[in-house]
C-alpha distance (Angstrom), angle and dihedral (degrees) to the residues before:
residue distance angle dihedral
M1 . . .
D2 3.80 . .
A3 3.80 90.8 .
A4 3.80 93.6 51.2
A5 3.80 112.6 124.6
S6 3.81 94.6 -143.5
P7 3.81 141.6 9.6
A8 3.82 88.8 -100.1
A9 3.79 90.4 54.0
A10 3.81 89.3 47.2
V11 3.82 91.5 57.0
L12 3.80 90.1 52.0
A13 3.81 90.8 44.9
Y14 3.82 90.1 52.9
A15 3.79 91.5 54.3
R16 3.80 93.9 43.3
A17 3.82 93.7 47.7
S18 3.80 91.5 48.0
L19 3.80 91.8 51.7
A20 3.80 92.2 45.1
Q21 3.82 89.4 55.1
V22 3.79 89.9 52.5
A23 3.81 91.3 48.4
E24 3.81 89.2 51.4
G25 3.82 89.7 53.4
E26 3.80 98.1 -112.5
H27 3.80 94.1 126.3
T28 3.80 91.6 49.7
V29 3.82 91.4 53.5
I30 3.80 92.2 51.2
A31 3.80 92.3 47.1
A32 3.81 91.0 48.9
L33 3.80 91.8 50.2
A34 3.79 90.7 49.6
S35 3.81 91.1 51.8
I36 3.81 92.4 48.7
A37 3.81 95.1 47.4
P38 3.80 105.5 20.8
G39 3.81 92.7 162.5
H40 3.79 90.5 64.0
V41 3.78 93.8 55.1
T42 3.77 105.7 43.4
G43 3.77 121.7 -171.0
E44 3.80 89.9 -106.4
R45 3.81 92.8 49.3
A46 3.80 91.7 46.6
R47 3.80 89.7 50.6
A48 3.82 91.2 49.7
M49 3.81 91.3 49.0
H50 3.79 90.6 49.2
E51 3.81 92.2 50.0
E52 3.79 89.0 50.3
L53 3.79 89.5 53.2
L54 3.82 89.0 52.3
D55 3.82 93.1 55.1
P56 3.83 95.1 90.2
L57 3.80 90.3 49.4
V58 3.81 91.6 49.2
E59 3.81 89.8 49.3
A60 3.81 92.1 50.3
L61 3.81 92.6 47.2
T62 3.80 90.3 47.8
A63 3.81 91.0 51.4
L64 3.80 88.1 48.3
G65 3.81 89.0 57.0
V66 3.79 96.0 -119.5
P67 3.82 113.3 167.4
D68 3.81 117.1 -129.9
V69 3.78 88.6 21.3
H70 3.82 96.1 -179.0
L71 3.81 92.7 51.7
V72 3.79 91.0 47.9
A73 3.82 91.4 46.7
E74 3.80 89.8 54.2
Q75 3.81 90.4 49.1
V76 3.80 92.8 49.6
D77 3.80 88.6 46.8
A78 3.81 90.4 51.2
M79 3.78 88.4 54.7
V80 3.80 90.5 49.2
R81 3.82 91.2 48.8
T82 3.80 91.2 51.7
A83 3.80 90.5 47.6
S84 3.81 88.4 48.7
R85 3.80 91.0 55.2
Q86 3.80 89.2 49.7
I87 3.82 90.2 54.7
E88 3.80 91.1 46.6
D89 3.82 88.3 50.6
G90 3.79 91.0 56.7
A91 3.79 107.4 -90.0
G92 3.78 107.4 132.4
L93 3.78 123.4 -109.9
E94 3.81 93.7 -115.2
R95 3.78 93.1 49.4
V96 3.80 92.4 48.9
W97 3.81 92.2 43.3
A98 3.81 90.5 52.9
T99 3.79 92.0 58.7
T100 3.81 95.4 37.8
S101 3.79 93.4 50.8
A102 3.81 90.6 44.9
L103 3.80 87.3 60.7
L104 3.81 98.2 39.5
E105 3.80 101.6 41.2
P106 3.83 96.6 66.1
F107 3.81 90.1 47.9
V108 3.80 95.6 51.6
A109 3.80 91.8 41.3
S110 3.80 92.7 53.4
S111 3.81 91.3 43.5
A112 3.80 90.3 52.1
R113 3.82 90.2 53.8
A114 3.82 95.6 43.7
P115 3.80 116.8 100.4
A116 3.80 113.1 -104.5
S117 3.79 113.0 -96.5
G118 3.74 121.7 -131.0
């Protein structure tokens, strides 16, 4: 995301990087560790870690001028989570990215053109 040329590109980079991590198996390892030692990753700690992971997305959406940035970040994250499950269920990264980006690109493009609110 750091190399993204614009806030819109950063939103897309967030989604792409998240899905690439899933495709590489990183999410599966974390989930397995949590199931083996659930006391070490409490629900509250998992929630805090997840919010921390959302920070770059929130920053990009804020820079993009999106209203209700936290609601939108949760919605984008829900899309990424669904796409992650699709990858884990056997759909390839490129196939899932094609559909995910087809949904996200028009949103970030229109948000980038919209006048800043405030």
